[in-house]
N, C-alpha and C positions, 0 to 999 in steps of 0.2 A: 728601185721602184718598178715592178713589174706590169707588162702589157696586162691589160683586164683588172687590174688591182684596183680594189675598191675603198674609198676612204667615205665611211658613213654611207650615204646616199649617192656618192658622186664616183662613177668609174670610169677610169683614166684609159681611153680608147687607144690613141696612136700619138706618136711623137715625130717631130721632123724638125729639122733647122732650116730656115730661110735665108738667104744671104742677099748681099746688093746686087741689083741687075748687072753692073759693070763695075770692075774695080776702081777705085781711087787712087791713082799714082801720085797725084800733088799733095797728100797729106797722110806720110806713111806713119804717122805717130801723133799720139793726143798728149801733151805734156800735161800734168798733175800738179796743181798749186798744193800749198800747205794747207788749206782749207779742206780740198777734195781728200785730202789723204788723211786728214782728221776724222772726216764723216765715213772713212771706207769700211768701218766695222758695220755699219747700219744700212739697209736697204729699205726702200718705199714697196708697199702692198697695197695696189688700189683694186677695186671689184666696180665695174660698170654694168648697170643691169639694164637691159632693153626688153621691152616686151614684144610679142610676135609682129605687130604692124609696123615697129621699126627696123626690122631685119629679115624681112620677108625675101629678100634677094641677097641677104647675105652668105655667099657660096664660096667655094673651094678656090676658084681663079680669081675672083674679085679680091678676096683679103689678102692672098699670097701677092698678087701682083702689085697691091699698095706697098706691101712690105719691100718689093725688088725696088721701087721708086723712091721711099722715104729713106732706106738705107744708104742710098747712094749719097743724100745730103750728110746724113746723120753717121757717117761713116765710124766714130768711135763706139756706137752703141753695139756694131757688129763683129767690134774688136776684143782682144783679150789684155789682161794684165801681164806686165813684164816686169822683171827686175833688171835695171840698167847697170852699166858697169860701175857706176858712182854709188851704188846700193839704194838708189830711188826709184820708186816704180813709175811706171807710165804706161799708156795704152797702145799696144800694136794695133793698127789700123789694118787687119789682115785677113778682114773679108770673112772671119771665121762662122757669123752668123749669129742669130736670135733663136733661141730653142722656143717651139710652140708646141703645145700639148692640147689634144682635143679630148674632150670629156663629156661624159653624157650622165645627166640628173634622173635618177627615177622620181622625180618629183615634180610639182607644181612651180613656178616662180614665184609664187605668192608666198610660199613656204619661207622662202629668204627674205622676202621685199620688206618686211616691218623691222628687220634686223634686231629683235629683241633679244636673239641668243647669239652673240659675238662668235662663239664657237662654230657655227654651221658655215660662217663666212669663210674659216681658214680652209674651208674645202673648195674654194671657188678660187683659189689662186696658190700658186707653188711656194713654198717657203723659203727660206734663206738657201742659196746655193752655196753648198760648201763643198770644201775637198783639198787636198794637199798641192794638187797641181794647178795653181792659177791660171798656167797659161793656157788650159783647155776648156776653162770654166765660163760659160756664158755670162756677160755681164747683165742680161735682160731675158726674162722668160714670160712667156704669155701662156695664158691657158682659155681655152674657148668653150665653155659649158652650155650643151643644149638641154632644155628641159621639155617635158613631156607635152607642155603646153604651145610650144614653138618659140619662147623666149630663149634668150640668150644672155649669159654673164660673161664678162671679159676680163679676166684677171691679169694684173701686170705684178711681176716680181722685177724691180729696178734697183741696181746697184747704186748706193748713195755716191760714190766715187765720180759716177757720171755728171752729178748735179743733182738737186733737191726735187721738191714735189713740181714745181713750176717746170722745170726741163722735163719731168717726166710726161705731164699734162701735155706740153707743146708738143713732143714727141707722138703721143697718142693721136693728136689732133690732126699732125700731118699725114699720120697713118691713114686716117679717115678721109682726109682730102684726097689724097691719092687715090683710094680705094672708088671715090665718086667720080673719078677722072679715068678711071679704068673702063675699057670699052670690052673686056673679057665675056666670055659665054656666061650667062646666068643658069648653068645646070647645076642642081642642088647637090651636096653632098650627101653620101648616103646615111650620114648622121641625121640628118634631117627628119629621117623615118624612125620612129621610135622602137617599132616592132623589127625591124630589120638590124638595127644597130644592136638591139637585145640578143638577136640571134648570133650576130657577129662576136659578142662579147662572151656568150656561153662556149662557143666553140676555140677561143684563144688559148694557145698553151701558156703555162704561167711561168715557163723556163727562158724567154725571151726577153733579156734585160734590155728596154727601150729607153728607160731613164736613169742608166747607171751612175750619169754626172750628178744626179739630185739626189740629197737628202731632205725627206719631208719631215719637217720637224713637228711631229706630232706630242704636243705636250704631255708628259706622264706623270703622275705622283703630284705632288705639292709644288707650287709655283710662287715666286717671288711677288708676282703681281697678278691682278686679275683684270680680265679685259670686261669692259661695258660700254653701252652704246646709249646715248640719251636725244631723243629729236625734240627741238626746241621751238614753239610756234612762233609764229610774228609777234602776237600778242605777248608772248612772255619775255622775248627779247626786248621788245620795246619797255614794257616793266621794268627789266633789270637796266637798261641804259637810263631811264628816269630816276631808278631808286640808287643809281652808283654815281649820279651826278651832285657834286659838291653844292653848288647853288645856281640860281638861273643866271648867274653871269658866267658861270664857268664855262671851259670850252667845252664842245658836246663830246659825250663818251660813245667810241666805237662799239660796236657789237662784239667783237672779239675780248676787247677791255672789260667791259659790263659782264660778258659769260665766264671770263678767266677769274675775276674778281670774286663772282659768287663760287665757283668750283674750289678756289683756294681756300677761301673763308670757310667751307665746308669740309676742306682737308684739314684744316687748322684745329678745327674742334674736334676731329679725330685723333689728333696726334698729342702726345705729350708735350707739355709745356717746356721751352727752351728760350735762350736769351734772343736769339737771332734765328728768323727762317728765312732761308735762301731759295731763290727760283730763277730759272733760266726763260728769257723771253726769245722765242726765235720767229721770225718771220721773213717772206721771199722779198729781196731787193725790189724785185720787178713785179708788176702787175698785168692784169689780162688787158687793160686800155692803154698800157704805155707804149707809146708810138715809137720809142728807142729799141724796143724789144728786136735783137737779131732774130730773124726767123728760125736759124737752126741753132739757137742758144743752149750751150751745155755750160757746166760748172757749178761749182758751190760758193754763192755771192750771197748768201743769208745775212740778214742783220740780226747779231746775238746781243742781248741785254742782260745784264743781271741784277736782279732787284732784291733787298735785302728789307724784312720786316722786323721790329723790335717787339716782344711780346707783350714787355710792359704798355706798349702804345695801344695795344689791341683790346678792345670789349668787343669780344666776337658775337655777341647777341644783339649790339645794336646796329642801326643802319648807316650808322657814322663808321664803322669799321670796314662796311662796302665801300665807302666812298673814298676810305683812306688807301684800301688796297687798289682800287681801280686808278686812283691818282698815282700810286706808285710805280704800277704796270705803264701808265701813258706817259710819264715822263721819264722814264728810265733812258740813261744813256749808254749808248752802243758801245760794245767792245772792240777795240781794234784786233784782236787775235784770240784766237782759241788755246790756251795754256794746257795742254795736256799732250800726251804721247799718244801712238798709232794704237796701241793696245787697249785705251780706256774709252768708254762709251760717252759721246756727247750727250744725246738723249737720256736723260734718267740719272745722269751723274749728279745733278740737282734736280729738283722737282723742274720739270721743264713744261712750257706753254707754247704751243706751236700754231700759228695764225696762218690758215691755208683759204682764209675768205675770199680772197680776189684771184684765185686761180681759175683757169678754163676748164672746170672738170666736166662740164654739160656741154662742151663743144666736139666731143667725139659723137659725131653724125655720119651715119654711114648712108642713109636716105634722107626723108624728110624731117624726121623727129629724131633727137638725141635721147640718151637714156633717161629712164624715169627715177634712178637713183644712182647715187656714187658714194662710196666708202673708201675710206684710206688712212691706213696707218704707217707708222714706221717700226722697225724691229731691227734690232734686238733694243730692249729697254733697261736701264740701269734700275737698281733698288730705288730710287726716289721716285719713279714713276713720271708719267708724261700725260699730259691732256691736249687734246687736237680739237681745234674748232674749225669747221668748213661750212660752206653753205648746205642748206637742204635743197629740196628740189625747188626750180623756180616758181613751178605752179602755187609753192606754199606760202610765199610773200618775200619780198627783197631781204627781211632781217631773219626769217626764220634760219635755224642753224642744227647741224649735226654734231654733238659733242661725243668723242670717242676717248675714253680713258684705260689706262694699264696702270693702275694703282694697288695698293696693299688691301686686303677682303676689308678691312675695318674702315677704309676710307672710302671704299666703295658702297659698303652699307650706308654710311652717312651721307653719302652724295645721294643716293636714292633715296633717302629719307627727305632730304632737303628738296629734291625737286619734286617729289611727291606733294609736299607741302606748299610750292609754289604752285603746281597745278590746280588746287584747291583755293588759292586765295586771286 
């Protein structure tokens, strides 16, 4: 990727590598367990959206100095994958650094904020970091995109081998806390000046390969899955919770369970009938309010559970089917291990529902206010698809949810119809 390269309405301006302020000789390597290696093929992509008043002093020295400090504690994040003499991969904590890309959007933040078109969001974070020399490829990349209105989008690309979305959100929170503690100068970047950066980009030579380590995966032609995003209001989720409850005496149904049951029922309507339908339920072991969380937590310790539904027991047009699916999800027994080789995808091997409800998405605070919106997904996804459920903005209510899906085109069409019907009732 070349300096000044345009991706739709976003132009990549410049790239740099940020390393820890001091080396960490006490931990030269980070051991990877079987679950880490099983998730190696995946990565997390998150985008945090800030309006102008939340990032007025988001300046060059401040955000870089924040990384200097946080990477000292999260030393594996700045490391590189290596192959050990026993043939098992590990992370060498060699302070090679995190890649930072600064970009400029010739658009307003409002053009992205409603996220009706998921394809726009791919311009705000770097896609999967690919290459043949794993020892030189960064495990984490961050794209900082400035909008004409003064707003900022911070896109995160996080290798899943480091840990799941919970670890990624903790790292980002640590970075913002270090930024707030920073006492560096508040002299703004030239990028804060829309006209000045436009002139800089016009004069750039296209010959300089500043992003040669990255392959931006701009999907071409027909794809196996289609991306879609849905915002569910507090009232909609409350309605699904009440509809998915077996009886007044049943255990309370959690928002994730109710939403997942509704989505799965919709997917089943779009699929051909078969004897057994399988799904994988994935949730993070730790939660935002867990007092036992180590501050610099890394590693894949998600809880996975497999659910099977028999077609003969499902009358999909009835409310009872929603209750039955919800009960199956809520009572699923955790799996002890992931039975797969490293070349197989976990997400999408079976239809996968990911619970990201309790993660500290909105704790990325640089000044007084946090992001106005956060969106996250995992890639790549297998042919059976994935559904991700995460909180919407806190201002929209405790049960408001953002649902992102990677499904077949027919399944997405049916899901849109069912959500539209839900809106009118």
